[in-house]
C-alpha positions in Angstrom: 15.3 -23.2 40.3 12.1 -24.3 38.7 8.9 -22.8 39.7 6.1 -24.6 41.5 2.6 -24.9 40.1 1.7 -21.3 41.3 4.7 -19.8 39.5 6.4 -18.9 42.8 9.9 -20.0 43.5 10.5 -21.9 46.7 12.3 -20.3 49.8 10.5 -16.9 49.5 12.2 -15.9 46.3 10.6 -13.6 43.7 7.9 -15.1 41.4 9.1 -16.8 38.3 6.7 -14.9 36.2 7.6 -11.5 37.7 11.2 -12.4 37.0 10.4 -13.2 33.4 8.5 -9.9 33.0 11.4 -7.9 34.6 13.9 -9.6 32.3 11.8 -9.0 29.2 11.2 -5.3 30.1 14.9 -4.7 30.8 15.8 -6.1 27.4 13.2 -3.8 25.6 13.6 -0.6 27.6 16.4 0.3 30.0 15.1 0.7 33.6 16.6 4.2 34.0 14.9 5.4 30.9 11.6 3.8 31.9 11.8 5.5 35.3 12.4 8.9 33.7 9.5 8.4 31.3 7.1 7.4 34.0 8.1 10.2 36.3 7.6 12.7 33.4 4.2 11.2 32.6 3.3 11.4 36.3 4.4 15.1 36.5 2.3 16.0 33.5 -0.7 14.1 34.9 -0.3 15.8 38.3 -0.3 19.2 36.7 -3.4 18.3 34.7 -5.1 16.9 37.8 -4.5 20.2 39.6 -5.8 22.2 36.6 -8.9 20.0 36.6 -9.3 20.9 40.3 -9.1 24.6 39.5 -11.8 24.1 36.8 -13.9 22.3 39.4 -13.5 25.0 42.0 -14.4 27.8 39.4 -17.4 25.9 38.1 -18.5 25.1 41.7 -18.6 28.8 42.4 -20.9 29.3 39.4 -23.1 26.5 40.6 -23.5 27.8 44.1 -23.9 31.5 43.2 -25.9 31.4 40.0 -27.0 27.8 39.6 -25.3 27.6 36.2 -22.2 25.8 34.9 -23.2 22.2 35.6 -21.9 21.1 32.2 -18.6 22.8 32.9 -18.4 21.1 36.3 -19.2 17.7 34.8 -16.4 18.2 32.2 -14.0 19.0 35.0 -15.1 16.0 37.0 -14.5 13.8 34.0 -11.1 15.3 33.5 -10.0 14.7 37.1 -11.1 11.1 36.8 -9.0 10.6 33.7 -5.9 12.5 34.8 -5.9 11.1 38.3 -6.1 7.6 36.8 -3.2 8.3 34.5 -1.3 9.7 37.5 -2.0 6.6 39.5 -1.0 4.3 36.7 2.3 6.2 36.0 3.2 6.2 39.7 2.4 2.5 40.0 4.7 1.7 37.1 7.3 4.0 38.5 7.2 2.4 41.9 7.4 -1.0 40.3 10.4 -0.2 38.2 12.4 1.8 40.8 11.3 0.0 43.9 10.7 3.4 45.5 7.8 5.8 45.9 5.3 3.1 46.9 3.5 5.3 49.5 3.0 8.0 46.8 1.7 5.5 44.3 -0.8 4.2 46.9 -1.8 7.8 47.7 -2.3 8.4 43.9 -4.6 5.3 43.7 -6.5 6.5 46.7 -6.9 9.9 45.0 -8.2 8.2 41.9 -10.8 6.3 44.1 -11.7 9.4 46.0 -12.6 11.2 42.9 -15.3 8.7 42.2 -16.6 8.9 45.8 -16.6 12.6 45.4 -18.6 12.4 42.3 -21.1 10.1 44.1 -21.6 12.8 46.7 -22.2 15.5 44.1 -25.8 16.4 44.7 -27.5 19.3 46.5 -28.6 16.9 49.3 -25.0 16.0 50.1 -23.4 19.3 49.3 -21.7 19.6 52.7 -20.0 16.2 52.3 -19.1 17.1 48.7 -17.3 20.3 49.9 -15.3 18.4 52.5 -14.5 15.7 50.0 -13.2 18.4 47.6 -10.8 19.6 50.3 -9.5 16.1 50.9 -9.0 15.5 47.2 -7.3 18.9 46.8 -4.9 18.2 49.7 -4.1 14.7 48.5 -3.6 15.9 44.9 -1.3 18.7 46.1 0.7 16.3 48.2 1.2 13.8 45.4 2.2 16.6 43.0 4.7 18.0 45.6 6.3 14.5 45.9 6.5 14.1 42.1 8.2 17.4 41.6 10.7 16.8 44.5 11.4 13.2 43.7 14.9 12.0 42.7 15.3 10.2 39.4 16.7 7.0 40.8 16.1 3.5 39.6 17.3 0.1 40.6 18.3 -1.7 37.4 16.1 -4.7 36.9 19.0 -7.0 36.0 21.2 -5.9 38.9 18.9 -7.1 41.7 20.4 -9.4 44.2 19.5 -13.0 43.6 20.0 -15.8 45.9 21.5 -18.9 44.3 20.0 -22.2 45.2 22.1 -24.2 47.7 
């Protein structure tokens, strides 16, 4: 079936361009291998995100007690932005390839966005909100990490998807 002007097939079938991307990706890298690679990348990023959180908690203690360690806290904040972004990207690709784990990928993207909201609240005037935000970010990061380390390595081969033939 030929695509219409927007690139979408008629009768609710998958986009022509998405089909082309899936076909090209399947020819370059087998889906099972890509799923394993993205899951490994997500696991590493999840651990580094949690380590960044530990650095942030340690440096926050220094800031509150002795009013020092702001540079250390800033470096931890930068690290959590980077690692949660890598985590969200890896889980997004993993969900796209395997057609599973979509809620976790959405949670990882929410985590990535919340790290920026958390940074925006990081002044002494909004310290109470900053602490609450830190708890939300921590719980969300721990939940995403828990899911990643308990996830099964399953993938739906891109070429074996069911296709409806035109009638």
